[in-house]
Structures are given as C-alpha cells and as structure tokens.
N, CA, C and O atoms as a Tripos MOL2 file, in Angstrom:
@<TRIPOS>MOLECULE
protein
  308   307    77     0     0
PROTEIN
NO_CHARGES

@<TRIPOS>ATOM
      1 N          64.5690   91.2140  118.6210 N.3       1 MET1
      2 CA         65.3900   92.0840  118.5830 C.3       1 MET1
      3 C          65.9880   92.2310  119.8480 C.2       1 MET1
      4 O          67.1630   92.5650  120.0020 O.2       1 MET1
      5 N          64.7950   91.8630  121.2130 N.am      2 ALA2
      6 CA         65.5670   91.8430  122.0670 C.3       2 ALA2
      7 C          66.4680   91.1360  122.6000 C.2       2 ALA2
      8 O          67.0040   91.3950  123.6770 O.2       2 ALA2
      9 N          66.7450   90.0440  121.7860 N.am      3 GLU3
     10 CA         67.8000   88.5400  122.1910 C.3       3 GLU3
     11 C          69.3470   89.4480  121.4780 C.2       3 GLU3
     12 O          70.4230   89.6860  122.0280 O.2       3 GLU3
     13 N          68.8850   89.7600  120.1420 N.am      4 LEU4
     14 CA         69.8970   90.1680  119.4660 C.3       4 LEU4
     15 C          70.8350   91.3790  119.9540 C.2       4 LEU4
     16 O          71.9820   91.6190  119.5780 O.2       4 LEU4
     17 N          69.8790   92.2390  121.0950 N.am      5 TYR5
     18 CA         70.4450   93.4940  122.0010 C.3       5 TYR5
     19 C          70.9780   92.4170  122.4700 C.2       5 TYR5
     20 O          71.7420   91.9870  121.6060 O.2       5 TYR5
     21 N          70.9790   91.9390  123.1270 N.am      6 ASP6
     22 CA         71.3320   90.8950  124.2450 C.3       6 ASP6
     23 C          72.6580   90.4460  124.5600 C.2       6 ASP6
     24 O          73.4380   90.5230  125.5090 O.2       6 ASP6
     25 N          72.6030   89.7290  122.8990 N.am      7 PHE7
     26 CA         73.9690   89.7010  122.3580 C.3       7 PHE7
     27 C          74.9140   90.2320  122.2190 C.2       7 PHE7
     28 O          75.9950   89.9900  122.7560 O.2       7 PHE7
     29 N          74.5750   91.2730  121.2590 N.am      8 MET8
     30 CA         75.4770   92.1560  121.1730 C.3       8 MET8
     31 C          76.1740   93.1320  122.5100 C.2       8 MET8
     32 O          77.1550   93.8690  122.4040 O.2       8 MET8
     33 N          75.3690   92.8930  123.7350 N.am      9 THR9
     34 CA         76.1170   93.4300  124.6550 C.3       9 THR9
     35 C          76.2200   92.4340  125.4470 C.2       9 THR9
     36 O          75.4660   92.4250  126.4200 O.2       9 THR9
     37 N          77.0060   91.5150  125.2930 N.am     10 SER10
     38 CA         77.0070   89.9260  125.6450 C.3      10 SER10
     39 C          78.7410   90.4350  126.6850 C.2      10 SER10
     40 O          79.4300   91.3750  126.2880 O.2      10 SER10
     41 N          78.9730   89.9390  127.4440 N.am     11 GLU11
     42 CA         80.6750   89.7310  127.4500 C.3      11 GLU11
     43 C          81.0270   88.9170  126.5970 C.2      11 GLU11
     44 O          81.9670   89.2450  125.8720 O.2      11 GLU11
     45 N          80.4100   87.6420  126.4150 N.am     12 ARG12
     46 CA         80.7250   86.6220  124.5120 C.3      12 ARG12
     47 C          80.8990   87.1300  123.5780 C.2      12 ARG12
     48 O          81.9540   86.9410  122.9740 O.2      12 ARG12
     49 N          79.6850   88.1820  122.9770 N.am     13 TYR13
     50 CA         79.6950   89.4350  122.0980 C.3      13 TYR13
     51 C          81.0940   89.6960  121.9160 C.2      13 TYR13
     52 O          81.6690   89.1430  120.9780 O.2      13 TYR13
     53 N          81.9980   90.8070  123.0290 N.am     14 ALA14
     54 CA         83.1950   91.7240  123.2730 C.3      14 ALA14
     55 C          83.8970   90.0910  122.7260 C.2      14 ALA14
     56 O          84.0930   89.8420  121.5370 O.2      14 ALA14
     57 N          84.0950   89.4530  123.4650 N.am     15 LEU15
     58 CA         85.3710   88.2530  123.6370 C.3      15 LEU15
     59 C          86.0720   87.9690  122.2210 C.2      15 LEU15
     60 O          87.1990   88.0300  121.7290 O.2      15 LEU15
     61 N          84.1280   87.4540  121.6600 N.am     16 LEU16
     62 CA         84.4230   87.0260  119.8360 C.3      16 LEU16
     63 C          85.1310   88.6420  119.4630 C.2      16 LEU16
     64 O          86.1820   88.6460  118.8210 O.2      16 LEU16
     65 N          84.7200   89.5260  119.7470 N.am     17 THR17
     66 CA         85.0840   90.3360  118.8350 C.3      17 THR17
     67 C          86.6600   90.4890  118.9090 C.2      17 THR17
     68 O          87.5770   90.6360  118.1010 O.2      17 THR17
     69 N          86.5590   90.4140  119.8780 N.am     18 GLY18
     70 CA         87.7650   91.1730  120.4160 C.3      18 GLY18
     71 C          89.2050   90.1640  119.9120 C.2      18 GLY18
     72 O          90.3630   90.5150  119.6860 O.2      18 GLY18
     73 N          88.6890   89.0920  119.8730 N.am     19 ARG19
     74 CA         89.4060   87.8940  119.6690 C.3      19 ARG19
     75 C          89.4340   87.8730  117.9370 C.2      19 ARG19
     76 O          90.5450   87.6900  117.4410 O.2      19 ARG19
     77 N          88.2360   88.0570  116.9750 N.am     20 HIS20
     78 CA         88.1920   88.2920  116.3310 C.3      20 HIS20
     79 C          89.3370   89.8760  115.2710 C.2      20 HIS20
     80 O          89.7450   89.7920  114.1130 O.2      20 HIS20
     81 N          89.5050   90.9690  116.1510 N.am     21 ASP21
     82 CA         91.0470   91.7930  115.8840 C.3      21 ASP21
     83 C          91.9900   91.3360  116.3730 C.2      21 ASP21
     84 O          93.0590   91.4100  115.7680 O.2      21 ASP21
     85 N          91.9220   90.8030  117.4420 N.am     22 ALA22
     86 CA         93.1130   90.5050  117.1610 C.3      22 ALA22
     87 C          94.0240   89.7300  116.5460 C.2      22 ALA22
     88 O          95.2440   89.8650  116.4450 O.2      22 ALA22
     89 N          93.2390   88.8460  116.1180 N.am     23 GLU23
     90 CA         93.4500   87.7600  115.4110 C.3      23 GLU23
     91 C          93.9650   88.4340  113.4640 C.2      23 GLU23
     92 O          95.0390   88.0830  112.9760 O.2      23 GLU23
     93 N          93.3010   89.0550  112.9400 N.am     24 SER24
     94 CA         92.8150   90.1720  112.4540 C.3      24 SER24
     95 C          94.2630   90.8490  111.9150 C.2      24 SER24
     96 O          94.7710   90.8350  110.7950 O.2      24 SER24
     97 N          94.8160   91.5860  113.4800 N.am     25 ASP25
     98 CA         96.0380   92.5310  113.2530 C.3      25 ASP25
     99 C          97.2250   91.1490  113.5290 C.2      25 ASP25
    100 O          98.3200   91.4330  113.0450 O.2      25 ASP25
    101 N          97.1970   90.0790  114.0450 N.am     26 ALA26
    102 CA         98.5020   89.1050  113.5820 C.3      26 ALA26
    103 C          98.0600   88.7940  112.1600 C.2      26 ALA26
    104 O          99.1630   88.6040  111.6460 O.2      26 ALA26
    105 N          97.1030   88.6050  111.1130 N.am     27 LEU27
    106 CA         97.1560   87.8470  110.2690 C.3      27 LEU27
    107 C          98.2640   89.0870  109.2600 C.2      27 LEU27
    108 O          99.2310   88.7650  108.5700 O.2      27 LEU27
    109 N          97.7260   90.4920  109.4760 N.am     28 LEU28
    110 CA         97.9790   91.6420  108.9730 C.3      28 LEU28
    111 C          99.5800   91.7990  109.4410 C.2      28 LEU28
    112 O         100.2530   92.3620  108.5770 O.2      28 LEU28
    113 N         100.2530   91.4460  110.5360 N.am     29 GLU29
    114 CA        101.4180   91.6400  111.0350 C.3      29 GLU29
    115 C         101.9410   90.6160  110.2530 C.2      29 GLU29
    116 O         103.0680   90.8460  109.8130 O.2      29 GLU29
    117 N         101.4130   89.4960  109.9430 N.am     30 LEU30
    118 CA        102.4050   88.1060  109.1830 C.3      30 LEU30
    119 C         102.7060   88.0450  108.0830 C.2      30 LEU30
    120 O         103.7240   87.4620  107.7100 O.2      30 LEU30
    121 N         101.4250   88.9680  106.8690 N.am     31 GLN31
    122 CA        101.6400   89.4700  105.9510 C.3      31 GLN31
    123 C         102.7770   90.0900  105.8490 C.2      31 GLN31
    124 O         103.7660   89.6940  105.2330 O.2      31 GLN31
    125 N         102.6410   91.1950  106.5270 N.am     32 GLU32
    126 CA        104.3480   92.6250  106.4800 C.3      32 GLU32
    127 C         105.1880   91.9120  106.7700 C.2      32 GLU32
    128 O         106.2330   92.3450  106.2860 O.2      32 GLU32
    129 N         105.4120   90.6510  107.5340 N.am     33 ALA33
    130 CA        107.0850   90.8720  107.9390 C.3      33 ALA33
    131 C         107.1550   89.6670  106.2180 C.2      33 ALA33
    132 O         108.1190   89.6970  105.4530 O.2      33 ALA33
    133 N         106.0890   88.8870  106.0340 N.am     34 ASP34
    134 CA        106.3350   88.5730  105.0630 C.3      34 ASP34
    135 C         106.7860   89.1570  103.8270 C.2      34 ASP34
    136 O         107.9360   88.9820  103.4240 O.2      34 ASP34
    137 N         106.0410   89.7550  103.2870 N.am     35 LYS35
    138 CA        106.2530   90.8140  102.1520 C.3      35 LYS35
    139 C         107.8320   91.5050  102.4520 C.2      35 LYS35
    140 O         108.5960   91.8780  101.5610 O.2      35 LYS35
    141 N         108.0150   91.5490  103.4410 N.am     36 LYS36
    142 CA        109.9240   91.9440  103.5300 C.3      36 LYS36
    143 C         110.6970   91.4240  103.6750 C.2      36 LYS36
    144 O         111.7960   91.9680  103.7830 O.2      36 LYS36
    145 N         110.5310   90.0190  103.7590 N.am     37 TYR37
    146 CA        111.5330   88.6430  103.7690 C.3      37 TYR37
    147 C         111.3960   89.0290  102.1480 C.2      37 TYR37
    148 O         112.3120   89.7440  101.7430 O.2      37 TYR37
    149 N         110.5120   88.7060  101.2920 N.am     38 HIS38
    150 CA        110.5800   88.3110  100.1740 C.3      38 HIS38
    151 C         110.9610   89.2830   98.9820 C.2      38 HIS38
    152 O         111.3200   88.9390   97.8560 O.2      38 HIS38
    153 N         110.8120   90.5400   99.4570 N.am     39 ASP39
    154 CA        111.3670   91.8410   98.6920 C.3      39 ASP39
    155 C         112.8560   91.6550   98.8030 C.2      39 ASP39
    156 O         113.5770   91.4060   97.8370 O.2      39 ASP39
    157 N         113.4100   91.8390  100.4620 N.am     40 LYS40
    158 CA        114.8910   91.6230  100.6340 C.3      40 LYS40
    159 C         114.9430   90.4100   99.5510 C.2      40 LYS40
    160 O         115.1270   90.7560   98.3840 O.2      40 LYS40
    161 N         114.8010   89.0410   99.8180 N.am     41 HIS41
    162 CA        115.1660   88.3710   98.7990 C.3      41 HIS41
    163 C         115.0170   88.4750   97.2540 C.2      41 HIS41
    164 O         115.8230   87.9480   96.4870 O.2      41 HIS41
    165 N         114.2190   89.0030   96.9540 N.am     42 TRP42
    166 CA        113.9910   89.4610   95.6720 C.3      42 TRP42
    167 C         115.1500   90.0410   95.0240 C.2      42 TRP42
    168 O         115.9860   89.7450   94.1700 O.2      42 TRP42
    169 N         114.7130   91.3860   96.1150 N.am     43 GLN43
    170 CA        116.2890   92.3580   95.7060 C.3      43 GLN43
    171 C         117.6380   91.3870   96.1120 C.2      43 GLN43
    172 O         118.5240   91.9880   95.5050 O.2      43 GLN43
    173 N         118.2170   90.3830   96.7010 N.am     44 LYS44
    174 CA        119.2510   89.9160   96.8140 C.3      44 LYS44
    175 C         119.6350   89.1030   95.4150 C.2      44 LYS44
    176 O         120.8100   88.8590   95.1420 O.2      44 LYS44
    177 N         118.5350   88.7110   94.5590 N.am     45 GLU45
    178 CA        118.4020   87.5610   93.5330 C.3      45 GLU45
    179 C         118.4060   88.5800   92.5990 C.2      45 GLU45
    180 O         119.2540   88.1760   91.8040 O.2      45 GLU45
    181 N         117.8990   89.9240   92.0700 N.am     46 GLY46
    182 CA        118.6980   90.7100   91.1380 C.3      46 GLY46
    183 C         119.7600   91.3330   90.9660 C.2      46 GLY46
    184 O         120.1670   91.9370   89.9730 O.2      46 GLY46
    185 N         120.3530   91.1260   92.2790 N.am     47 LEU47
    186 CA        121.7900   92.1840   92.2530 C.3      47 LEU47
    187 C         122.6930   90.9160   91.5310 C.2      47 LEU47
    188 O         123.5680   91.1620   90.7010 O.2      47 LEU47
    189 N         122.1810   88.8410   92.1860 N.am     48 LEU48
    190 CA        123.0900   88.0570   91.8300 C.3      48 LEU48
    191 C         123.0470   87.8700   90.3090 C.2      48 LEU48
    192 O         123.9390   87.2740   89.7050 O.2      48 LEU48
    193 N         121.9930   88.3960   89.7290 N.am     49 ILE49
    194 CA        121.1540   87.9060   88.2430 C.3      49 ILE49
    195 C         122.3640   88.8490   87.3180 C.2      49 ILE49
    196 O         123.1710   88.5620   86.4340 O.2      49 ILE49
    197 N         122.0130   90.0310   88.0110 N.am     50 ARG50
    198 CA        122.8510   90.8710   86.9810 C.3      50 ARG50
    199 C         124.2240   91.0210   87.7390 C.2      50 ARG50
    200 O         124.7100   92.1500   87.6710 O.2      50 ARG50
    201 N         124.8090   90.2450   88.3250 N.am     51 SER51
    202 CA        126.0000   90.0370   88.5300 C.3      51 SER51
    203 C         126.8700   89.5320   88.3220 C.2      51 SER51
    204 O         128.0460   89.7450   88.6180 O.2      51 SER51
    205 N         125.8480   87.9690   87.1780 N.am     52 ILE52
    206 CA        125.4790   86.3820   86.8710 C.3      52 ILE52
    207 C         126.2570   86.9390   85.0810 C.2      52 ILE52
    208 O         127.0280   86.3230   84.3450 O.2      52 ILE52
    209 N         125.4470   88.6820   84.8830 N.am     53 GLN53
    210 CA        125.2400   88.4530   83.4680 C.3      53 GLN53
    211 C         126.5260   89.6880   83.4810 C.2      53 GLN53
    212 O         127.0940   89.6870   82.3890 O.2      53 GLN53
    213 N         127.0080   90.5470   84.2840 N.am     54 LYS54
    214 CA        128.0050   91.0080   83.9020 C.3      54 LYS54
    215 C         129.4420   90.0650   83.6710 C.2      54 LYS54
    216 O         130.4740   90.3090   83.0460 O.2      54 LYS54
    217 N         129.1210   89.2000   84.2600 N.am     55 VAL55
    218 CA        130.6280   88.2070   83.9860 C.3      55 VAL55
    219 C         130.4290   87.4290   82.8150 C.2      55 VAL55
    220 O         131.2990   86.9980   82.0580 O.2      55 VAL55
    221 N         129.1030   87.2820   82.7350 N.am     56 LYS56
    222 CA        129.2470   86.2140   80.9430 C.3      56 LYS56
    223 C         129.1700   87.2500   80.2340 C.2      56 LYS56
    224 O         129.0230   86.9300   79.0540 O.2      56 LYS56
    225 N         129.2040   88.5430   80.4170 N.am     57 ALA57
    226 CA        129.5510   89.6460   79.5150 C.3      57 ALA57
    227 C         130.9590   89.6810   78.9790 C.2      57 ALA57
    228 O         131.2780   89.6910   77.7900 O.2      57 ALA57
    229 N         131.7560   89.6970   80.0300 N.am     58 GLU58
    230 CA        133.4370   89.7100   80.5520 C.3      58 GLU58
    231 C         133.5150   88.3770   79.9250 C.2      58 GLU58
    232 O         133.9360   88.6940   78.8130 O.2      58 GLU58
    233 N         133.3860   87.0970   79.9060 N.am     59 ILE59
    234 CA        133.4570   86.4910   79.5700 C.3      59 ILE59
    235 C         133.3780   86.1530   77.4000 C.2      59 ILE59
    236 O         134.2370   85.8880   76.5590 O.2      59 ILE59
    237 N         132.0260   86.3500   77.3600 N.am     60 ASP60
    238 CA        132.5180   86.9500   75.5920 C.3      60 ASP60
    239 C         133.1250   87.8210   74.8200 C.2      60 ASP60
    240 O         133.2210   87.7320   73.5960 O.2      60 ASP60
    241 N         133.6580   88.9030   75.6770 N.am     61 THR61
    242 CA        134.0780   90.0360   75.8750 C.3      61 THR61
    243 C         136.1000   89.5690   75.3900 C.2      61 THR61
    244 O         136.9310   89.9460   74.5640 O.2      61 THR61
    245 N         135.9950   88.2910   76.8500 N.am     62 ALA62
    246 CA        137.7260   87.6970   76.2840 C.3      62 ALA62
    247 C         137.4710   86.6060   75.1160 C.2      62 ALA62
    248 O         138.1370   86.4370   74.0950 O.2      62 ALA62
    249 N         136.7510   86.1750   75.3910 N.am     63 VAL63
    250 CA        136.3980   85.0040   73.8340 C.3      63 VAL63
    251 C         136.7880   85.6640   72.8120 C.2      63 VAL63
    252 O         137.8350   85.3990   72.2220 O.2      63 VAL63
    253 N         135.8940   86.7200   72.4390 N.am     64 GLU64
    254 CA        135.8760   87.0340   71.3270 C.3      64 GLU64
    255 C         137.4490   88.0750   71.3040 C.2      64 GLU64
    256 O         137.6150   88.1860   70.0900 O.2      64 GLU64
    257 N         138.1510   88.5380   71.7070 N.am     65 ILE65
    258 CA        139.4870   89.1620   71.4990 C.3      65 ILE65
    259 C         140.3350   87.8830   71.4070 C.2      65 ILE65
    260 O         141.3030   87.9360   70.6480 O.2      65 ILE65
    261 N         140.1130   86.7860   72.0480 N.am     66 ILE66
    262 CA        141.0140   85.5000   71.7490 C.3      66 ILE66
    263 C         141.0460   85.2120   70.4830 C.2      66 ILE66
    264 O         142.0390   85.2610   69.7570 O.2      66 ILE66
    265 N         139.7980   84.8590   70.1440 N.am     67 ILE67
    266 CA        140.0840   84.5170   68.9980 C.3      67 ILE67
    267 C         140.1200   85.5680   67.2030 C.2      67 ILE67
    268 O         139.9310   85.1000   66.0800 O.2      67 ILE67
    269 N         140.4660   87.2000   67.6340 N.am     68 GLY68
    270 CA        140.8060   87.6720   66.8780 C.3      68 GLY68
    271 C         140.0140   89.1200   66.4180 C.2      68 GLY68
    272 O         140.4220   90.1020   65.7980 O.2      68 GLY68
    273 N         138.5740   88.7530   67.0700 N.am     69 GLY69
    274 CA        137.6820   90.0100   66.5290 C.3      69 GLY69
    275 C         137.9570   91.0250   67.9700 C.2      69 GLY69
    276 O         138.5030   90.5810   68.9800 O.2      69 GLY69
    277 N         137.4800   92.4060   67.8320 N.am     70 SER70
    278 CA        137.2060   92.9440   68.8740 C.3      70 SER70
    279 C         135.9700   93.2410   69.7310 C.2      70 SER70
    280 O         134.8120   92.8860   69.5130 O.2      70 SER70
    281 N         136.3490   93.8080   70.5320 N.am     71 PRO71
    282 CA        134.7710   93.6640   71.3160 C.3      71 PRO71
    283 C         133.3930   94.9730   70.6010 C.2      71 PRO71
    284 O         132.1670   95.0010   70.7110 O.2      71 PRO71
    285 N         134.3130   95.8150   69.9520 N.am     72 GLU72
    286 CA        132.7740   96.5550   69.6100 C.3      72 GLU72
    287 C         132.2910   95.8630   68.1150 C.2      72 GLU72
    288 O         131.2050   96.2950   67.7300 O.2      72 GLU72
    289 N         132.8400   95.0070   67.3550 N.am     73 THR73
    290 CA        132.1910   93.5910   66.1110 C.3      73 THR73
    291 C         131.6750   93.1290   67.0340 C.2      73 THR73
    292 O         130.5210   93.2130   66.6120 O.2      73 THR73
    293 N         131.5840   92.7300   67.9060 N.am     74 GLU74
    294 CA        130.1730   92.3090   68.4660 C.3      74 GLU74
    295 C         129.1180   93.1860   68.9890 C.2      74 GLU74
    296 O         127.9010   93.0320   68.8980 O.2      74 GLU74
    297 N         129.5380   93.7860   69.3460 N.am     75 LEU75
    298 CA        127.9950   95.1880   69.3650 C.3      75 LEU75
    299 C         127.4980   95.6030   68.2920 C.2      75 LEU75
    300 O         126.5280   96.3600   68.3270 O.2      75 LEU75
    301 N         128.0390   95.2070   67.1430 N.am     76 THR76
    302 CA        127.4540   95.7640   65.8140 C.3      76 THR76
    303 C         126.4170   94.9920   65.7930 C.2      76 THR76
    304 O         125.2430   95.3440   65.9130 O.2      76 THR76
    305 N         126.9620   93.5890   65.5930 N.am     77 LYS77
    306 CA        126.0840   92.8380   65.6460 C.3      77 LYS77
    307 C         124.7540   92.3800   65.4510 C.2      77 LYS77
    308 O         124.4310   91.2490   65.8150 O.2      77 LYS77
@<TRIPOS>BOND
     1     1     2 1
     2     2     3 1
     3     3     4 2
     4     3     5 am
     5     5     6 1
     6     6     7 1
     7     7     8 2
     8     7     9 am
     9     9    10 1
    10    10    11 1
    11    11    12 2
    12    11    13 am
    13    13    14 1
    14    14    15 1
    15    15    16 2
    16    15    17 am
    17    17    18 1
    18    18    19 1
    19    19    20 2
    20    19    21 am
    21    21    22 1
    22    22    23 1
    23    23    24 2
    24    23    25 am
    25    25    26 1
    26    26    27 1
    27    27    28 2
    28    27    29 am
    29    29    30 1
    30    30    31 1
    31    31    32 2
    32    31    33 am
    33    33    34 1
    34    34    35 1
    35    35    36 2
    36    35    37 am
    37    37    38 1
    38    38    39 1
    39    39    40 2
    40    39    41 am
    41    41    42 1
    42    42    43 1
    43    43    44 2
    44    43    45 am
    45    45    46 1
    46    46    47 1
    47    47    48 2
    48    47    49 am
    49    49    50 1
    50    50    51 1
    51    51    52 2
    52    51    53 am
    53    53    54 1
    54    54    55 1
    55    55    56 2
    56    55    57 am
    57    57    58 1
    58    58    59 1
    59    59    60 2
    60    59    61 am
    61    61    62 1
    62    62    63 1
    63    63    64 2
    64    63    65 am
    65    65    66 1
    66    66    67 1
    67    67    68 2
    68    67    69 am
    69    69    70 1
    70    70    71 1
    71    71    72 2
    72    71    73 am
    73    73    74 1
    74    74    75 1
    75    75    76 2
    76    75    77 am
    77    77    78 1
    78    78    79 1
    79    79    80 2
    80    79    81 am
    81    81    82 1
    82    82    83 1
    83    83    84 2
    84    83    85 am
    85    85    86 1
    86    86    87 1
    87    87    88 2
    88    87    89 am
    89    89    90 1
    90    90    91 1
    91    91    92 2
    92    91    93 am
    93    93    94 1
    94    94    95 1
    95    95    96 2
    96    95    97 am
    97    97    98 1
    98    98    99 1
    99    99   100 2
   100    99   101 am
   101   101   102 1
   102   102   103 1
   103   103   104 2
   104   103   105 am
   105   105   106 1
   106   106   107 1
   107   107   108 2
   108   107   109 am
   109   109   110 1
   110   110   111 1
   111   111   112 2
   112   111   113 am
   113   113   114 1
   114   114   115 1
   115   115   116 2
   116   115   117 am
   117   117   118 1
   118   118   119 1
   119   119   120 2
   120   119   121 am
   121   121   122 1
   122   122   123 1
   123   123   124 2
   124   123   125 am
   125   125   126 1
   126   126   127 1
   127   127   128 2
   128   127   129 am
   129   129   130 1
   130   130   131 1
   131   131   132 2
   132   131   133 am
   133   133   134 1
   134   134   135 1
   135   135   136 2
   136   135   137 am
   137   137   138 1
   138   138   139 1
   139   139   140 2
   140   139   141 am
   141   141   142 1
   142   142   143 1
   143   143   144 2
   144   143   145 am
   145   145   146 1
   146   146   147 1
   147   147   148 2
   148   147   149 am
   149   149   150 1
   150   150   151 1
   151   151   152 2
   152   151   153 am
   153   153   154 1
   154   154   155 1
   155   155   156 2
   156   155   157 am
   157   157   158 1
   158   158   159 1
   159   159   160 2
   160   159   161 am
   161   161   162 1
   162   162   163 1
   163   163   164 2
   164   163   165 am
   165   165   166 1
   166   166   167 1
   167   167   168 2
   168   167   169 am
   169   169   170 1
   170   170   171 1
   171   171   172 2
   172   171   173 am
   173   173   174 1
   174   174   175 1
   175   175   176 2
   176   175   177 am
   177   177   178 1
   178   178   179 1
   179   179   180 2
   180   179   181 am
   181   181   182 1
   182   182   183 1
   183   183   184 2
   184   183   185 am
   185   185   186 1
   186   186   187 1
   187   187   188 2
   188   187   189 am
   189   189   190 1
   190   190   191 1
   191   191   192 2
   192   191   193 am
   193   193   194 1
   194   194   195 1
   195   195   196 2
   196   195   197 am
   197   197   198 1
   198   198   199 1
   199   199   200 2
   200   199   201 am
   201   201   202 1
   202   202   203 1
   203   203   204 2
   204   203   205 am
   205   205   206 1
   206   206   207 1
   207   207   208 2
   208   207   209 am
   209   209   210 1
   210   210   211 1
   211   211   212 2
   212   211   213 am
   213   213   214 1
   214   214   215 1
   215   215   216 2
   216   215   217 am
   217   217   218 1
   218   218   219 1
   219   219   220 2
   220   219   221 am
   221   221   222 1
   222   222   223 1
   223   223   224 2
   224   223   225 am
   225   225   226 1
   226   226   227 1
   227   227   228 2
   228   227   229 am
   229   229   230 1
   230   230   231 1
   231   231   232 2
   232   231   233 am
   233   233   234 1
   234   234   235 1
   235   235   236 2
   236   235   237 am
   237   237   238 1
   238   238   239 1
   239   239   240 2
   240   239   241 am
   241   241   242 1
   242   242   243 1
   243   243   244 2
   244   243   245 am
   245   245   246 1
   246   246   247 1
   247   247   248 2
   248   247   249 am
   249   249   250 1
   250   250   251 1
   251   251   252 2
   252   251   253 am
   253   253   254 1
   254   254   255 1
   255   255   256 2
   256   255   257 am
   257   257   258 1
   258   258   259 1
   259   259   260 2
   260   259   261 am
   261   261   262 1
   262   262   263 1
   263   263   264 2
   264   263   265 am
   265   265   266 1
   266   266   267 1
   267   267   268 2
   268   267   269 am
   269   269   270 1
   270   270   271 1
   271   271   272 2
   272   271   273 am
   273   273   274 1
   274   274   275 1
   275   275   276 2
   276   275   277 am
   277   277   278 1
   278   278   279 1
   279   279   280 2
   280   279   281 am
   281   281   282 1
   282   282   283 1
   283   283   284 2
   284   283   285 am
   285   285   286 1
   286   286   287 1
   287   287   288 2
   288   287   289 am
   289   289   290 1
   290   290   291 1
   291   291   292 2
   292   291   293 am
   293   293   294 1
   294   294   295 1
   295   295   296 2
   296   295   297 am
   297   297   298 1
   298   298   299 1
   299   299   300 2
   300   299   301 am
   301   301   302 1
   302   302   303 1
   303   303   304 2
   304   303   305 am
   305   305   306 1
   306   306   307 1
   307   307   308 2
@<TRIPOS>SUBSTRUCTURE
     1 MET1         2 RESIDUE 1 A MET
     2 ALA2         6 RESIDUE 1 A ALA
     3 GLU3        10 RESIDUE 1 A GLU
     4 LEU4        14 RESIDUE 1 A LEU
     5 TYR5        18 RESIDUE 1 A TYR
     6 ASP6        22 RESIDUE 1 A ASP
     7 PHE7        26 RESIDUE 1 A PHE
     8 MET8        30 RESIDUE 1 A MET
     9 THR9        34 RESIDUE 1 A THR
    10 SER10       38 RESIDUE 1 A SER
    11 GLU11       42 RESIDUE 1 A GLU
    12 ARG12       46 RESIDUE 1 A ARG
    13 TYR13       50 RESIDUE 1 A TYR
    14 ALA14       54 RESIDUE 1 A ALA
    15 LEU15       58 RESIDUE 1 A LEU
    16 LEU16       62 RESIDUE 1 A LEU
    17 THR17       66 RESIDUE 1 A THR
    18 GLY18       70 RESIDUE 1 A GLY
    19 ARG19       74 RESIDUE 1 A ARG
    20 HIS20       78 RESIDUE 1 A HIS
    21 ASP21       82 RESIDUE 1 A ASP
    22 ALA22       86 RESIDUE 1 A ALA
    23 GLU23       90 RESIDUE 1 A GLU
    24 SER24       94 RESIDUE 1 A SER
    25 ASP25       98 RESIDUE 1 A ASP
    26 ALA26      102 RESIDUE 1 A ALA
    27 LEU27      106 RESIDUE 1 A LEU
    28 LEU28      110 RESIDUE 1 A LEU
    29 GLU29      114 RESIDUE 1 A GLU
    30 LEU30      118 RESIDUE 1 A LEU
    31 GLN31      122 RESIDUE 1 A GLN
    32 GLU32      126 RESIDUE 1 A GLU
    33 ALA33      130 RESIDUE 1 A ALA
    34 ASP34      134 RESIDUE 1 A ASP
    35 LYS35      138 RESIDUE 1 A LYS
    36 LYS36      142 RESIDUE 1 A LYS
    37 TYR37      146 RESIDUE 1 A TYR
    38 HIS38      150 RESIDUE 1 A HIS
    39 ASP39      154 RESIDUE 1 A ASP
    40 LYS40      158 RESIDUE 1 A LYS
    41 HIS41      162 RESIDUE 1 A HIS
    42 TRP42      166 RESIDUE 1 A TRP
    43 GLN43      170 RESIDUE 1 A GLN
    44 LYS44      174 RESIDUE 1 A LYS
    45 GLU45      178 RESIDUE 1 A GLU
    46 GLY46      182 RESIDUE 1 A GLY
    47 LEU47      186 RESIDUE 1 A LEU
    48 LEU48      190 RESIDUE 1 A LEU
    49 ILE49      194 RESIDUE 1 A ILE
    50 ARG50      198 RESIDUE 1 A ARG
    51 SER51      202 RESIDUE 1 A SER
    52 ILE52      206 RESIDUE 1 A ILE
    53 GLN53      210 RESIDUE 1 A GLN
    54 LYS54      214 RESIDUE 1 A LYS
    55 VAL55      218 RESIDUE 1 A VAL
    56 LYS56      222 RESIDUE 1 A LYS
    57 ALA57      226 RESIDUE 1 A ALA
    58 GLU58      230 RESIDUE 1 A GLU
    59 ILE59      234 RESIDUE 1 A ILE
    60 ASP60      238 RESIDUE 1 A ASP
    61 THR61      242 RESIDUE 1 A THR
    62 ALA62      246 RESIDUE 1 A ALA
    63 VAL63      250 RESIDUE 1 A VAL
    64 GLU64      254 RESIDUE 1 A GLU
    65 ILE65      258 RESIDUE 1 A ILE
    66 ILE66      262 RESIDUE 1 A ILE
    67 ILE67      266 RESIDUE 1 A ILE
    68 GLY68      270 RESIDUE 1 A GLY
    69 GLY69      274 RESIDUE 1 A GLY
    70 SER70      278 RESIDUE 1 A SER
    71 PRO71      282 RESIDUE 1 A PRO
    72 GLU72      286 RESIDUE 1 A GLU
    73 THR73      290 RESIDUE 1 A THR
    74 GLU74      294 RESIDUE 1 A GLU
    75 LEU75      298 RESIDUE 1 A LEU
    76 THR76      302 RESIDUE 1 A THR
    77 LYS77      306 RESIDUE 1 A LYS
C-alpha cells in the first residue's frame, strides 16, 4: 500500500496523468473538428442533390410538354 501511495504522489504519476488528460482533450478537439467538417460537407451534398433533383424535374416537364402531354398528366400517373 505504501508503494502505491508513493507512486500516486510522485512526480511521475502527475506527469503521466497530465499527459493522459492533455491527449484525451486533444482527441476530443479532433473529433469535434472532424464532425464540424462532415456536417458542413453533408449539408453541401444535400443542397447539390436537391438541385440535381429540381433540374431532373424541369427536364421531365419540358420533355412532357414537347411530346404533347401536360405536366399535370405526369403528376396523376
């Protein structure tokens, strides 16, 4: 028990626990930065997907009008 007490009150123990805390904090900061990057990236992807879908809908409507149908005909099918 005395050896454990000596270790836990030693400078080495303080240095090791300090490193442990610092590296844990650094890892959490890295995860937070990574999450922010991915959230922003996924938001941009979502905007692009919706934009592509709108363009496709406009193409479908234009083709339908050209071949003699009406946009409403497509919506009721």
